[in-house]
C-alpha positions as CSV (number, residue, x, y, z in Angstrom):
1,M,23.7,-12.8,9.0
2,A,20.5,-11.8,10.9
3,P,18.1,-14.7,10.9
4,Y,14.9,-14.7,8.8
5,T,15.7,-11.3,7.3
6,G,18.1,-12.0,4.5
7,I,20.1,-8.9,5.5
8,P,23.9,-9.7,5.7
9,L,24.6,-7.3,8.6
10,S,26.4,-8.2,11.8
11,P,25.2,-7.0,15.2
12,A,27.9,-4.3,15.2
13,E,26.8,-3.1,11.8
14,L,23.2,-3.0,12.9
15,S,24.1,-1.0,16.0
16,Y,26.2,1.5,13.9
17,L,23.3,1.9,11.4
18,H,20.7,2.5,14.2
19,T,23.0,5.1,15.9
20,S,23.5,6.9,12.6
21,L,19.7,7.0,11.8
22,S,19.0,8.2,15.4
23,Q,21.2,11.3,15.1
24,D,19.8,14.8,14.4
25,P,19.8,15.1,11.5
26,P,19.8,11.4,10.6
27,I,22.6,10.0,8.5
28,R,21.1,7.6,5.9
29,P,23.3,5.0,4.1
30,D,22.6,6.6,0.7
31,A,22.8,10.2,2.0
32,R,19.1,10.9,1.5
33,S,17.2,13.4,3.5
34,P,14.4,12.0,5.8
35,T,11.6,12.7,3.4
36,R,13.4,12.0,0.1
37,F,12.5,9.0,-2.0
38,R,14.8,6.8,-3.9
39,P,15.1,7.6,-7.6
40,L,12.9,5.6,-9.9
41,I,12.0,5.1,-13.6
42,A,8.3,5.1,-14.5
43,E,6.4,4.7,-17.7
44,T,2.7,4.2,-18.6
45,E,0.7,2.4,-21.4
46,I,3.2,-0.3,-21.9
47,L,0.6,-3.1,-22.4
48,P,-1.4,-2.5,-25.6
49,S,-4.2,-4.9,-24.8
50,A,-4.9,-3.5,-21.3
51,N,-7.2,-0.6,-20.5
52,G,-4.4,0.8,-18.4
53,S,-0.9,-0.2,-17.5
54,A,2.3,1.1,-15.9
55,R,5.8,0.1,-15.0
56,I,8.1,1.4,-12.2
57,C,11.7,0.4,-11.5
58,F,13.5,1.4,-8.3
59,A,17.1,2.2,-8.2
60,D,17.9,-1.1,-6.4
61,G,16.6,-3.0,-9.4
62,T,13.2,-3.9,-8.0
63,E,10.6,-3.6,-10.8
64,A,6.8,-4.0,-11.0
65,I,4.3,-4.0,-13.9
66,V,0.6,-3.4,-13.4
67,G,-2.1,-4.1,-15.9
68,V,-5.8,-3.0,-15.6
69,K,-8.5,-4.8,-17.5
70,A,-12.2,-3.8,-17.5
71,E,-15.2,-5.9,-18.7
72,V,-18.9,-5.2,-18.7
73,E,-20.8,-7.3,-16.2
74,K,-24.5,-7.6,-15.4
75,S,-25.4,-6.3,-12.0
76,R,-27.3,-8.4,-9.5
77,T,-31.0,-7.7,-9.3
78,A,-33.5,-8.3,-6.5
79,H,-35.4,-11.5,-6.7
80,F,-38.1,-12.9,-4.3
81,G,-37.7,-16.6,-3.8
82,V,-39.9,-19.1,-2.0
83,G,-41.4,-17.8,1.2
84,G,-40.7,-14.2,0.3
85,E,-36.9,-14.6,0.8
86,T,-35.0,-11.9,-1.0
87,K,-32.0,-13.1,-3.1
88,A,-29.7,-11.5,-5.5
89,E,-29.5,-12.8,-9.0
90,G,-26.8,-12.0,-11.5
91,V,-23.9,-13.4,-13.6
92,L,-22.2,-14.7,-10.5
93,G,-25.1,-16.8,-9.4
94,W,-27.3,-16.7,-6.3
95,G,-26.4,-15.0,-3.1
96,R,-25.5,-11.5,-2.1
97,G,-22.2,-10.2,-3.2
98,G,-19.3,-9.3,-1.0
99,G,-19.0,-5.8,0.2
100,R,-21.6,-3.1,0.4
101,D,-24.9,-3.7,-1.5
102,V,-26.7,-0.8,-3.1
103,D,-29.9,0.2,-1.3
104,D,-33.2,0.8,-3.2
105,D,-33.3,4.3,-1.8
106,E,-29.9,5.1,-3.2
107,M,-30.9,3.6,-6.6
108,A,-34.0,5.8,-6.7
109,E,-32.5,9.0,-5.5
110,G,-31.6,11.3,-8.4
111,D,-31.7,8.3,-10.8
112,D,-31.8,9.1,-14.5
113,G,-30.0,6.0,-15.6
114,E,-27.5,7.7,-17.8
115,G,-24.4,6.0,-16.5
116,G,-23.3,8.5,-13.9
117,G,-20.4,6.3,-12.7
118,L,-17.7,8.2,-14.7
119,S,-19.1,11.6,-13.9
120,G,-18.5,11.1,-10.2
121,K,-21.7,12.9,-9.3
122,K,-23.7,9.8,-8.2
123,T,-22.2,8.2,-5.2
124,G,-23.1,5.2,-3.1
125,R,-23.8,2.9,-6.1
126,G,-20.6,0.9,-6.4
127,K,-19.9,-2.4,-4.8
128,D,-16.7,-3.7,-3.3
129,D,-16.7,-6.9,-5.3
130,W,-16.5,-5.0,-8.6
131,L,-12.8,-4.6,-7.9
132,E,-10.3,-7.5,-7.9
133,V,-6.6,-7.2,-7.1
134,A,-4.1,-10.1,-7.8
135,I,-0.4,-10.0,-7.0
136,E,2.3,-12.3,-8.3
137,I,5.7,-12.4,-6.7
138,P,8.6,-14.6,-8.0
139,G,9.2,-17.7,-5.9
140,M,5.9,-17.4,-4.0
141,R,2.5,-19.0,-4.4
142,D,-0.6,-17.0,-5.0
143,D,-1.9,-18.1,-1.6
144,D,1.2,-17.3,0.4
145,A,0.9,-14.8,3.2
146,L,2.8,-11.9,1.6
147,P,0.9,-11.6,-1.7
148,I,-2.4,-11.9,0.1
149,F,-1.5,-9.3,2.7
150,L,-0.2,-6.9,0.1
151,A,-3.3,-7.3,-2.0
152,A,-5.6,-6.8,1.0
153,M,-3.8,-3.5,1.9
154,L,-4.0,-2.2,-1.7
155,T,-7.6,-3.2,-2.0
156,E,-8.5,-1.5,1.3
157,A,-7.1,1.8,0.1
158,L,-8.8,1.6,-3.3
159,L,-12.2,0.8,-1.8
160,A,-11.8,3.4,1.0
161,D,-11.6,5.9,-1.8
162,G,-15.3,5.4,-2.6
163,G,-15.0,7.3,-5.9
164,L,-13.3,4.4,-7.7
165,K,-16.1,1.8,-7.3
166,D,-18.7,4.5,-8.0
167,R,-17.0,5.2,-11.3
168,L,-17.6,1.6,-12.3
169,W,-21.4,2.0,-12.3
170,I,-22.9,2.1,-15.8
171,N,-26.6,1.9,-15.1
172,T,-29.0,0.0,-12.9
173,R,-28.5,-3.2,-14.9
174,F,-24.8,-3.2,-15.8
175,H,-21.4,-2.2,-14.3
176,W,-17.7,-2.4,-15.1
177,R,-15.7,-5.1,-13.4
178,L,-12.1,-4.0,-12.8
179,Y,-9.2,-6.5,-12.7
180,I,-5.9,-5.2,-11.4
181,D,-3.0,-7.6,-12.1
182,I,0.3,-6.8,-10.4
183,L,3.5,-8.6,-11.3
184,L,6.7,-8.1,-9.4
185,L,9.4,-8.9,-11.9
186,S,12.3,-9.4,-9.4
187,Q,12.7,-10.6,-5.8
188,P,11.8,-7.7,-3.4
189,H,15.0,-6.2,-2.0
190,S,12.9,-4.2,0.5
191,Y,9.2,-4.2,1.5
192,P,7.4,-4.0,-1.9
193,L,4.2,-2.2,-0.8
194,P,5.2,1.3,-1.9
195,L,6.4,0.1,-5.3
196,L,3.2,-1.8,-5.9
197,S,1.1,1.1,-4.7
198,L,2.8,3.7,-6.9
199,T,2.7,1.5,-10.0
200,T,-1.0,0.8,-9.4
201,H,-1.7,4.5,-9.0
202,L,-0.1,5.2,-12.4
203,A,-1.9,2.4,-14.1
204,L,-5.3,3.6,-12.8
205,L,-4.5,7.2,-13.6
206,N,-4.1,6.2,-17.2
207,T,-6.9,3.7,-17.4
208,R,-9.4,4.4,-20.2
209,L,-12.9,3.1,-20.7
210,P,-14.9,3.1,-24.0
211,S,-17.3,6.0,-24.4
212,L,-20.9,5.1,-23.6
213,I,-23.4,6.0,-26.4
214,S,-26.5,4.1,-25.1
215,E,-28.9,5.8,-22.8
216,K,-30.5,5.1,-19.4
217,D,-31.0,1.3,-18.7
218,E,-30.4,0.1,-22.2
219,D,-27.9,-2.6,-22.8
220,P,-24.5,-0.8,-22.9
221,L,-23.4,0.3,-26.4
222,F,-19.9,1.8,-26.7
223,N,-18.1,4.0,-29.2
224,D,-15.6,2.0,-31.3
225,D,-13.3,4.9,-31.6
226,W,-10.7,4.5,-28.9
227,E,-9.7,8.2,-29.2
228,A,-13.2,9.0,-27.9
229,S,-12.6,6.8,-24.8
230,T,-12.9,8.3,-21.3
231,H,-10.3,8.2,-18.6
232,L,-11.4,6.4,-15.4
233,Y,-10.0,9.4,-13.5
234,P,-10.8,12.4,-15.8
235,H,-7.9,14.7,-16.7
236,T,-9.9,17.8,-17.2
237,P,-8.7,21.0,-15.5
238,T,-11.7,21.0,-13.1
239,T,-10.7,17.5,-11.8
240,Q,-7.0,17.7,-11.6
241,S,-7.1,16.7,-7.9
242,S,-9.1,13.6,-8.6
243,K,-6.5,10.9,-8.4
244,P,-6.2,7.2,-7.2
245,P,-4.9,6.7,-3.7
246,I,-1.3,5.9,-2.8
247,T,0.2,4.0,0.1
248,L,3.5,5.2,1.6
249,L,5.8,3.3,4.0
250,V,7.1,5.3,6.9
251,M,9.5,4.2,9.7
252,S,10.7,5.6,13.0
253,V,14.1,5.3,14.5
254,G,14.5,7.0,17.9
255,A,12.9,10.5,17.4
256,N,13.4,10.5,13.7
257,I,10.8,9.7,11.0
258,L,12.1,8.4,7.6
259,F,10.2,7.9,4.4
260,D,10.8,5.2,1.7
261,P,13.1,3.0,3.9
262,S,15.5,0.7,2.3
263,A,16.0,-2.9,3.4
264,D,19.0,-2.0,5.5
265,E,17.1,0.7,7.2
266,L,14.1,-1.5,7.9
267,A,16.5,-3.9,9.7
268,V,16.9,-1.4,12.5
269,A,13.5,0.3,12.5
270,D,11.7,0.9,15.8
271,G,8.4,0.9,14.0
272,V,7.0,0.8,10.5
273,V,3.6,2.2,9.4
274,A,1.8,2.1,6.0
275,I,-0.3,5.2,5.4
276,S,-2.8,5.4,2.5
277,V,-4.0,8.8,1.3
278,A,-5.9,10.3,-1.6
279,S,-6.9,13.7,-2.8
280,S,-9.7,15.2,-0.8
281,S,-12.0,15.9,-3.7
282,S,-11.7,12.3,-5.0
283,T,-13.3,10.6,-2.0
284,A,-17.0,10.0,-1.9
285,T,-17.1,10.5,1.9
286,T,-16.0,14.1,1.6
287,T,-19.1,16.5,1.6
288,S,-17.2,19.5,0.4
289,K,-13.8,20.1,-1.3
290,K,-11.0,21.1,0.9
291,E,-9.3,24.2,-0.4
292,D,-6.2,24.0,1.9
293,G,-4.5,21.4,-0.2
294,T,-4.5,18.7,2.4
295,L,-5.0,15.0,1.6
296,T,-7.5,12.6,3.1
297,L,-6.3,9.7,5.3
298,L,-7.9,6.5,4.0
299,A,-6.1,3.7,5.9
300,L,-3.4,3.2,8.5
301,R,-1.6,-0.1,9.1
302,T,1.4,-1.0,11.3
303,I,3.9,-3.4,9.7
304,D,5.9,-5.9,11.8
305,P,9.5,-4.7,11.1
306,P,12.2,-7.2,10.3
307,S,14.4,-5.5,13.0
308,R,12.5,-7.6,15.6
309,L,14.0,-10.8,14.1
310,T,17.6,-9.6,13.9
311,A,20.0,-11.3,16.3
312,A,21.4,-9.5,19.3
313,G,25.2,-9.3,19.7
314,V,26.4,-11.0,22.9
315,P,30.0,-10.8,24.1
316,N,31.7,-14.2,24.2
317,V,32.2,-14.0,27.9
318,L,28.4,-14.2,28.4
319,N,27.8,-16.8,25.8
320,T,25.9,-19.8,27.2
321,T,27.9,-22.2,25.1
322,T,31.1,-21.0,26.8
323,T,31.9,-23.1,29.8
324,T,35.1,-21.5,30.8
325,T,36.4,-17.9,31.0
326,T,39.7,-16.3,31.8
327,G,40.2,-14.6,35.1
328,S,42.4,-11.7,36.0
329,T,45.3,-14.1,36.7
330,G,45.1,-15.6,33.2
331,A,43.9,-19.0,34.5
332,Q,40.8,-20.6,33.1
333,Q,37.9,-20.8,35.5
334,N,34.8,-23.0,35.2
335,L,31.5,-21.1,35.4
336,S,28.2,-22.6,36.3
337,A,25.0,-21.8,34.5
338,A,23.9,-19.7,37.5
339,E,27.1,-17.7,37.4
340,V,26.7,-17.1,33.6
341,L,23.1,-15.9,34.2
342,A,24.2,-13.6,37.0
343,M,26.8,-12.0,34.7
344,K,24.2,-11.5,32.0
345,E,21.9,-9.8,34.4
346,R,24.7,-7.6,35.7
347,D,25.9,-6.6,32.2
348,Q,22.7,-6.2,30.3
349,G,23.9,-3.2,28.4
350,V,27.0,-5.0,27.1
351,S,25.2,-6.3,24.0
352,V,26.4,-4.6,20.8
353,W,22.9,-4.7,19.3
354,R,19.5,-5.2,21.0
355,P,16.5,-5.7,18.7
356,P,13.6,-3.3,19.4
357,R,10.6,-5.1,20.9
358,G,8.1,-2.3,21.4
359,G,5.5,-0.8,19.1
360,V,5.0,2.7,17.8
361,K,3.8,5.5,20.1
362,R,0.6,7.3,19.2
363,G,2.4,10.7,19.2
364,V,4.9,9.3,16.6
365,I,2.1,8.0,14.4
366,A,0.3,11.4,14.6
367,R,3.5,13.1,13.4
368,M,3.8,10.6,10.5
369,V,0.2,11.2,9.4
370,R,0.6,15.0,9.6
371,M,3.8,14.9,7.5
372,V,1.9,13.0,4.8
373,V,-1.5,14.7,4.6
374,E,-0.5,18.3,5.4
375,K,-0.5,21.0,2.6
376,D,2.7,20.7,0.5
377,G,3.6,17.6,2.6
378,V,5.2,14.3,1.5
379,G,1.9,12.9,0.1
380,A,1.3,15.9,-2.1
381,E,4.9,15.8,-3.4
382,V,4.6,12.2,-4.4
383,L,1.2,12.7,-6.1
384,G,2.6,15.7,-8.0
385,G,5.6,13.7,-9.1
386,L,3.5,10.8,-10.4
387,G,1.2,13.2,-12.1
388,G,4.1,14.5,-14.1
389,V,4.9,11.0,-15.7
390,K,4.3,11.3,-19.4
391,T,2.7,8.5,-21.4
């Protein structure tokens, strides 16, 4: 078994799998094409007490549930303390909040105080700390490295799509605080980032907020009729392209690029990249809508593949624990450490499997990004499939 990976593959099996995936076209263990995703089961609105929820189960049995809760919170307001020091006062106490603070010029520009957050017309008003993502994985603590790293990558993509935090703005005095709770119901059989991202996408796509009936900077008053509630991401025909971001996992083996890799495929990956994209018209940084159907790249992260930790296969004749070897006459010969080292240097290519040690070339990363963001590319196909999930 390869150490630290939990993948019961011998060096010979790793070498065979790497050779199969390096062919043109690649031969994947489950016979998928390079851009085809594993089958999954998805459903939404499964938690009645949440503003939005979703569940996705992969074919390998890995399952995740995401619940989205929203609560009204008083925004921090400018306050001048002793000596003219400017502080921020609000429900979270003194001090400036994490993330980007709203400038006075932005608050005054075009301000009519009518809760423009959901309309998406007023940008630059949201703050990063209005969004909180928490991930729970069985057998791991909340402060373990994997849950923290996964939460950071999902949060990075959600905040990079500036439209989300701007939608949480109610007026100059109040805002929505959004809590995204992610629960992985089973041990991850492969890297869980795509599963958590797709489930979060579905939950946000179906998140509803009560309809606001108060005006301007009044204390928020909402309609009690849930049927009159408003989607966080409106589903009107004019905003069909406004969707939450998604993060896809892409790996390279030789000259081939594979999407949605399984655990066995990750064990032989030369490089792994997480790519976060969103619809062009849903990002606040886009000045004009793109009509060519391409997506916007939000974040790009390289993932340390488990293939680097797999054990190399070494013939027994070169094993350092072997002190004797059989010569051409059949007699046992004692070998010194220097002789064993010389044989290793002479026969470097004898190893059945040699773990990859390098990174991902810039040209390969550029190809990965193009395949995701281009018109009718993999990203558009995934977004279209998730958009077809019925409540």
